[in-house]
VOPAGU-2260 file (C-alpha; in pm, 1 decimal, decimal comma):
REM VOPAGU-2260
SITE   aa  ch    i         X         Y         Z
SITE  MET   A    0    6279,4   -2155,3   -8805,2
SITE  GLY   A    1    6274,8   -2411,0   -8538,2
SITE  PRO   A    2    6456,0   -2212,5   -8276,7
SITE  ILE   A    3    6257,7   -1908,7   -8354,6
SITE  SER   A    4    5949,4   -2109,7   -8329,2
SITE  ARG   A    5    6061,4   -2262,3   -8003,3
SITE  CYS   A    6    6153,6   -1928,0   -7866,9
SITE  HIS   A    7    5824,0   -1793,4   -7974,8
SITE  LEU   A    8    5641,2   -2084,8   -7819,1
SITE  THR   A    9    5850,8   -2060,3   -7507,2
SITE  HIS   A   10    5787,3   -1687,7   -7487,3
SITE  ARG   A   11    5419,2   -1744,2   -7526,9
SITE  ARG   A   12    5432,6   -2013,3   -7258,8
SITE  HIS   A   13    5608,7   -1772,0   -7021,7
SITE  ASP   A   14    5353,4   -1507,3   -7103,8
SITE  SER   A   15    5074,6   -1751,2   -7032,4
SITE  THR   A   16    5232,5   -1859,3   -6702,3
SITE  ALA   A   17    5298,0   -1500,4   -6598,3
SITE  GLY   A   18    4945,7   -1404,5   -6692,9
SITE  GLY   A   19    4812,5   -1687,5   -6481,3
SITE  ARG   A   20    5024,8   -1577,4   -6189,2
SITE  PHE   A   21    4906,8   -1217,3   -6222,1
SITE  SER   A   22    4549,3   -1339,9   -6252,3
SITE  ASP   A   23    4582,1   -1551,3   -5936,4
SITE  ARG   A   24    4741,7   -1261,1   -5750,8
SITE  GLU   A   25    4465,5   -1028,4   -5868,7
SITE  GLU   A   26    4202,6   -1275,1   -5753,7
SITE  ARG   A   27    4374,5   -1307,8   -5417,9
SITE  LEU   A   28    4399,9    -930,7   -5386,2
SITE  SER   A   29    4040,2    -878,5   -5489,9
SITE  GLY   A   30    3930,8   -1149,3   -5245,3
SITE  SER   A   31    4133,3    -986,4   -4968,0
SITE  GLU   A   32    3986,3    -647,3   -5051,6
SITE  ARG   A   33    3637,9    -793,6   -5043,0
SITE  GLU   A   34    3709,3    -945,6   -4702,9
SITE  GLU   A   35    3840,7    -610,7   -4578,7
SITE  GLU   A   36    3532,5    -435,5   -4714,8
SITE  GLU   A   37    3310,9    -693,0   -4546,8
SITE  GLU   A   38    3501,8    -645,2   -4221,7
SITE  ASP   A   39    3462,6    -268,3   -4257,1
SITE  ASP   A   40    3091,5    -317,3   -4315,1
SITE  ASP   A   41    3069,7    -540,1   -4007,1
SITE  VAL   A   42    3255,7    -284,9   -3793,3
SITE  GLU   A   43    3040,7      -2,8   -3926,6
SITE  ALA   A   44    2723,2    -200,6   -3858,2
SITE  ALA   A   45    2843,4    -285,5   -3506,9
SITE  LEU   A   46    2925,3      79,7   -3434,7
SITE  LYS   A   47    2590,3     191,8   -3569,2
SITE  LYS   A   48    2413,0     -67,8   -3358,0
SITE  GLU   A   49    2603,3      42,2   -3047,8
SITE  VAL   A   50    2524,9     408,9   -3114,9
SITE  ASP   A   51    2156,6     324,8   -3159,9
SITE  GLN   A   52    2157,1     131,9   -2832,2
SITE  ILE   A   53    2322,7     421,2   -2646,9
SITE  ARG   A   54    2078,1     666,2   -2800,6
SITE  ALA   A   55    1780,6     448,1   -2709,1
SITE  SER   A   56    1916,7     402,0   -2357,4
SITE  THR   A   57    1965,8     778,6   -2319,9
SITE  GLU   A   58    1615,0     849,9   -2442,9
SITE  HIS   A   59    1482,8     590,0   -2199,2
SITE  LYS   A   60    1668,9     753,2   -1910,5
SITE  LEU   A   61    1543,7    1100,6   -2001,6
SITE  ARG   A   62    1174,4    1013,3   -1990,5
SITE  ARG   A   63     959,0    1242,3   -1778,6
SITE  PHE   A   64     782,2     940,4   -1629,9
SITE  GLN   A   65     949,2     603,6   -1592,7
SITE  SER   A   66     819,8     294,2   -1416,8
SITE  VAL   A   67    1060,0     142,2   -1164,4
SITE  GLU   A   68    1033,8    -192,1    -985,5
SITE  SER   A   69     900,7    -118,0    -636,5
SITE  GLY   A   70     979,5    -448,1    -467,3
SITE  ALA   A   71     627,4    -486,6    -325,0
SITE  ASN   A   72     304,3    -632,9    -455,1
SITE  ASN   A   73      32,2    -392,4    -572,3
SITE  VAL   A   74     271,4     -96,7    -556,1
SITE  VAL   A   75     378,4      97,2    -865,1
SITE  PHE   A   76     672,3     335,6    -844,5
SITE  ILE   A   77     693,3     610,8   -1108,2
SITE  ARG   A   78    1016,4     807,9   -1137,5
SITE  THR   A   79     972,4    1166,3   -1257,8
SITE  ARG   A   80    1219,0    1401,9   -1423,7
SITE  GLY   A   81    1198,4    1780,3   -1397,7
SITE  ILE   A   82     874,3    1763,2   -1198,1
SITE  GLU   A   83     809,9    1823,0    -829,9
SITE  PRO   A   84     617,9    1510,9    -718,7
SITE  GLU   A   85     442,8    1689,2    -428,7
SITE  ASN   A   86     299,8    1958,0    -656,1
SITE  LEU   A   87     201,3    1707,5    -925,8
SITE  VAL   A   88      11,0    1475,0    -691,8
SITE  HIS   A   89    -146,8    1766,4    -503,0
SITE  HIS   A   90    -268,4    1913,7    -833,1
SITE  ILE   A   91    -424,2    1581,1    -937,6
SITE  LEU   A   92    -602,0    1535,7    -605,0
SITE  LYS   A   93    -715,0    1897,6    -593,7
SITE  ASP   A   94    -869,7    1860,7    -939,7
SITE  MET   A   95   -1048,2    1538,2    -842,6
SITE  HIS   A   96   -1165,8    1690,5    -514,4
SITE  THR   A   97   -1305,6    1996,0    -693,9
SITE  THR   A   98   -1468,7    1823,7    -990,3
SITE  LYS   A   99   -1571,6    1505,7    -804,1
SITE  LYS   A  100   -1491,2    1312,6   -1121,0
SITE  LYS   A  101   -1346,5     965,1   -1082,1
SITE  LYS   A  102   -1050,2     927,6   -1316,4
SITE  THR   A  103    -912,8     587,4   -1221,9
SITE  ARG   A  104   -1054,6     247,9   -1137,5
SITE  VAL   A  105    -755,8      51,9   -1010,3
SITE  ILE   A  106    -536,3     307,1    -829,0
SITE  LEU   A  107    -625,2     333,5    -462,8
SITE  ARG   A  108    -375,1     589,1    -332,1
SITE  MET   A  109    -118,2     817,4    -490,4
SITE  LEU   A  110     166,4     937,6    -271,3
SITE  PRO   A  111     455,5    1161,8    -376,8
SITE  ILE   A  112     806,1    1054,6    -275,2
SITE  SER   A  113    1053,0    1340,5    -239,2
SITE  GLY   A  114    1346,0    1157,2     -83,8
SITE  THR   A  115    1478,2     810,8      -7,7
SITE  CYS   A  116    1734,3     663,3     228,0
SITE  LYS   A  117    1822,7     329,3     384,6
SITE  ALA   A  118    1554,2     190,9     613,6
SITE  PHE   A  119    1763,8     194,9     930,0
SITE  ILE   A  120    1691,6     432,3    1213,4
SITE  GLU   A  121    2036,2     597,7    1216,5
SITE  ASP   A  122    2030,2     653,8     839,6
SITE  MET   A  123    1679,3     796,4     861,5
SITE  LYS   A  124    1773,2    1035,1    1143,2
SITE  LYS   A  125    2077,9    1161,7     956,1
SITE  TYR   A  126    1885,1    1208,6     630,9
SITE  THR   A  127    1575,4    1377,1     775,9
SITE  GLU   A  128    1778,3    1637,8     966,6
SITE  THR   A  129    1829,9    1816,3     634,1
SITE  PHE   A  130    1527,7    1678,6     446,2
SITE  PHE   A  131    1277,0    1843,5     686,2
SITE  GLU   A  132    1441,7    2187,0     678,2
SITE  PRO   A  133    1231,2    2347,3     397,1
SITE  TRP   A  134     913,2    2290,9     600,1
SITE  PHE   A  135    1011,1    2291,7     965,5
SITE  LYS   A  136    1340,2    2474,6    1020,8
SITE  ALA   A  137    1305,3    2819,2    1179,0
SITE  PRO   A  138    1167,7    3060,0    1074,1
SITE  ASN   A  139     944,4    2801,8     899,9
SITE  LYS   A  140     699,5    2620,8    1124,1
SITE  GLY   A  141     373,2    2430,3    1111,5
SITE  THR   A  142     149,6    2168,5    1265,1
SITE  PHE   A  143     222,6    1813,0    1159,1
SITE  GLN   A  144     149,7    1444,8    1193,0
SITE  ILE   A  145     347,5    1136,3    1090,2
SITE  VAL   A  146     194,3     841,0     903,9
SITE  TYR   A  147     394,3     519,9     879,4
SITE  LYS   A  148     360,8     206,3     668,8
SITE  ALA   A  149     606,7     -78,2     613,0
SITE  ARG   A  150     601,6    -342,7     340,2
SITE  ASN   A  151     825,7    -649,2     328,0
SITE  ASN   A  152    1014,4    -519,3     630,2
SITE  SER   A  153    1011,7    -650,9     985,3
SITE  HIS   A  154    1317,0    -495,2    1152,2
SITE  MET   A  155    1176,6    -141,4    1186,4
SITE  SER   A  156     960,5     -31,3    1479,9
SITE  ARG   A  157     671,1     202,8    1401,2
SITE  GLU   A  158     677,4     365,0    1745,3
SITE  GLU   A  159    1052,9     421,9    1735,2
SITE  VAL   A  160    1045,2     576,2    1387,5
SITE  ILE   A  161     761,1     816,0    1472,8
SITE  LYS   A  162     924,6     915,4    1801,9
SITE  GLU   A  163    1264,3     986,6    1644,4
SITE  LEU   A  164    1127,1    1180,8    1346,1
SITE  ALA   A  165     895,0    1387,1    1566,2
SITE  GLY   A  166    1194,3    1472,0    1784,1
SITE  ILE   A  167    1389,2    1592,8    1480,2
SITE  VAL   A  168    1099,4    1814,5    1368,3
SITE  GLY   A  169    1079,3    1961,9    1718,2
SITE  SER   A  170    1453,8    2027,4    1725,9
SITE  LEU   A  171    1436,6    2226,3    1400,6
SITE  ASN   A  172    1184,6    2466,8    1554,6
SITE  PRO   A  173    1019,1    2429,0    1897,7
SITE  GLU   A  174     707,3    2597,1    1757,3
SITE  ASN   A  175     632,8    2295,6    1537,6
SITE  LYS   A  176     336,6    2124,9    1702,5
SITE  VAL   A  177     165,6    1789,0    1658,0
SITE  ASP   A  178    -192,6    1798,8    1528,8
SITE  LEU   A  179    -362,2    1467,8    1454,5
SITE  ASN   A  180    -694,7    1619,7    1343,8
SITE  ASN   A  181    -612,1    1865,7    1067,6
SITE  PRO   A  182    -236,4    1924,0    1042,7
SITE  GLN   A  183     -78,7    2166,8     802,8
SITE  TYR   A  184     177,4    1905,6     698,9
SITE  THR   A  185     174,0    1527,3     699,4
SITE  ILE   A  186     504,7    1342,5     700,2
SITE  VAL   A  187     460,8    1024,4     496,8
SITE  VAL   A  188     699,3     739,0     577,8
SITE  GLU   A  189     674,2     441,6     340,3
SITE  ILE   A  190     922,6     161,0     398,6
SITE  ILE   A  191     964,2    -102,2     126,9
SITE  LYS   A  192    1216,2    -372,4     209,7
SITE  ASN   A  193    1534,0    -182,7     305,0
SITE  VAL   A  194    1438,5     150,3     145,5
SITE  CYS   A  195    1267,8     435,5     328,5
SITE  CYS   A  196    1056,4     666,2     109,0
SITE  LEU   A  197     975,6    1008,9     253,8
SITE  SER   A  198     755,1    1303,7     166,5
SITE  VAL   A  199     586,2    1600,2     332,2
SITE  VAL   A  200     237,5    1662,7     192,5
SITE  ARG   A  201     -43,2    1914,4     241,3
SITE  ASP   A  202    -420,1    1860,4     275,2
SITE  TYR   A  203    -374,7    1496,6     374,6
SITE  VAL   A  204    -698,7    1491,7     574,4
SITE  LEU   A  205    -896,7    1696,3     322,7
SITE  PHE   A  206    -791,1    1467,4      37,9
SITE  ARG   A  207    -889,5    1152,5     231,1
SITE  LYS   A  208    -532,6    1037,9     299,5
SITE  TYR   A  209    -457,6    1085,0     -71,4
SITE  ASN   A  210    -709,2     814,7    -157,8
SITE  LEU   A  211    -824,8     861,7    -518,2
SITE  GLN   A  212   -1139,3     657,6    -464,2
SITE  GLU   A  213   -1253,0     849,7    -156,5
SITE  VAL   A  214   -1155,4    1203,6    -256,3
SITE  VAL   A  215   -1428,6    1220,9    -523,0
SITE  LYS   A  216   -1703,7    1148,1    -271,3
SITE  SER   A  217   -1909,5    1442,7    -148,5
SITE  ASN   A  218   -1890,9    1543,0     214,4
SITE  LYS   A  219   -2040,7    1837,8     401,9
SITE  GLU   A  220   -1715,4    1896,5     586,8
SITE  ASP   A  221   -1536,5    1963,8     256,8
SITE  ALA   A  222   -1735,9    2284,0     210,0
SITE  GLN   A  223   -1574,2    2425,9     521,9
SITE  GLN   A  224   -1220,2    2351,5     403,9
SITE  LYS   A  225   -1031,4    2470,9      99,1
SITE  PRO   A  226    -724,3    2305,2     -53,5
SITE  SER   A  227    -406,1    2496,3      17,8
SITE  SER   A  228    -214,8    2646,8    -273,1
SITE  VAL   A  229     150,3    2579,1    -349,1
SITE  THR   A  230     261,4    2928,3    -244,0
SITE  GLU   A  231      25,9    2964,0      50,1
SITE  GLU   A  232     189,7    2996,6     390,9
SITE  LYS   A  233      -5,6    2888,6     697,6
SITE  ASN   A  234     182,9    2914,9    1021,3
SITE  LEU   A  235     -73,0    2772,9    1260,5
SITE  THR   A  236      -5,0    2648,1    1609,6
SITE  VAL   A  237    -256,4    2419,6    1775,1
SITE  VAL   A  238    -218,5    2351,8    2146,7
SITE  LYS   A  239    -461,8    2122,2    2327,0
SITE  PRO   A  240    -493,3    2003,9    2684,6
SITE  GLU   A  241    -361,2    1650,5    2729,8
SITE  GLU   A  242    -700,3    1500,3    2815,5
SITE  GLU   A  243    -869,7    1655,2    2514,1
SITE  GLU   A  244    -586,7    1545,4    2284,7
SITE  GLU   A  245    -601,8    1187,4    2412,0
SITE  GLU   A  246    -977,2    1182,4    2357,0
SITE  GLU   A  247    -937,4    1311,9    2001,1
SITE  ASN   A  248    -663,8    1055,1    1930,8
SITE  SER   A  249    -889,8     775,8    2056,0
SITE  LYS   A  250   -1171,8     891,6    1829,2
SITE  GLU   A  251    -940,2     906,2    1528,9
SITE  VAL   A  252    -802,7     557,2    1590,9
SITE  LYS   A  253   -1155,7     415,8    1612,7
SITE  GLN   A  254   -1259,4     596,4    1295,3
SITE  GLU   A  255    -945,6     479,6    1112,1
SITE  ASN   A  256   -1006,4     118,7    1216,7
SITE  LYS   A  257   -1362,3     149,2    1092,3
SITE  ASN   A  258   -1246,0     286,0     756,4
SITE  ASP   A  259    -984,4      11,4     723,8
SITE  SER   A  260   -1245,4    -257,8     787,7
SITE  GLU   A  261   -1467,3    -104,9     520,6
SITE  LEU   A  262   -1182,8    -100,7     270,7
SITE  GLU   A  263   -1102,7    -465,5     335,1
SITE  THR   A  264   -1446,7    -562,4     207,1
SITE  LYS   A  265   -1379,2    -387,1    -124,2
SITE  PRO   A  266   -1145,2    -497,7    -406,1
SITE  LYS   A  267    -796,0    -372,3    -337,8
SITE  GLY   A  268    -633,1    -137,1    -585,8
SITE  ASN   A  269    -274,1     -28,1    -632,6
SITE  ASP   A  270     -81,2     230,9    -438,9
SITE  MET   A  271     118,4     459,0    -662,5
SITE  LEU   A  272     440,5     609,4    -535,4
SITE  THR   A  273     587,8     893,3    -745,1
SITE  ALA   A  274     951,1    1034,0    -734,4
C-alpha cells in the first residue's frame, strides 16, 4: 500500500506541478495577448488620429476663403478657391455703389490679386509679359493707368516699375493708351516685402480707388457713369495733347494729395487683398 500510495502521491504532485506550469504559461500567453491587443489598439488609434489630421488638413486646404499671413500690418490676405477675385470684388463694390449701403466699418480698401511673382524688376517683367495678355494683347486693347504701392520694401523704384510695365503693355498692342482720368483698366501693383501682387481692375475711378468707405458716398458725377459689366467690351482710345495731359496730371496729383491728407485725419482701416 505504501508504494501505491507513494506513487499516487507522486503522481498527484507531478499533476500539481504540471498544472502550475500550464497555468503560468497560460497567464504568460494571456498577458502577451493582452499586450498585443493593447499594441493593436494603440496602432489603430494612431492611424485613426493620423487619418483625422489628414482629413482636417484637406478640408482646411479646400476652403473657398482662407486667411493667409500677409507680412504687413493692417493688411489681410484672403485666398480664394474656384472664384475669380476680380469679379468677386467688382460685384461687391458695384452693389455698394448702387445701394449706397455701408457694409463694413474697419475695411478701408478691397483689392483683388490675380497673380504674384517675386518683387524684382526682371521677375516682374518676365511674369507680366504673359499676365497682361488677356487684357492688352492684340486684338484686345484699352486705356490704362498703373497704381503702385510698396510695403516693407525699399529696393524697388516706383518710377522704374511703372515705366517698365507701361512699356510691356505698349509692346502687346501699340493701340493701348495711357489715361489717368478715367481709364478702362487700372493695373494694380502691390508689393509686400519680396512679393509682387498684381491685378487688372475695372471702374477704379468710379469705385473711388476701390475704397469701401468712399464708394457709398453720393456724388453727382456718378450719375453720368455706369459700372462696366463682366462681359462688356470697351475698346476706347484717348489721345490728348501733351500740354493738356500734363495739366490734367497736375490736377489729379493735387486732388490725390488732398484726399490722402483727409484720410490721414481719420482712423485707419484695413486693406484687404483677395487671391
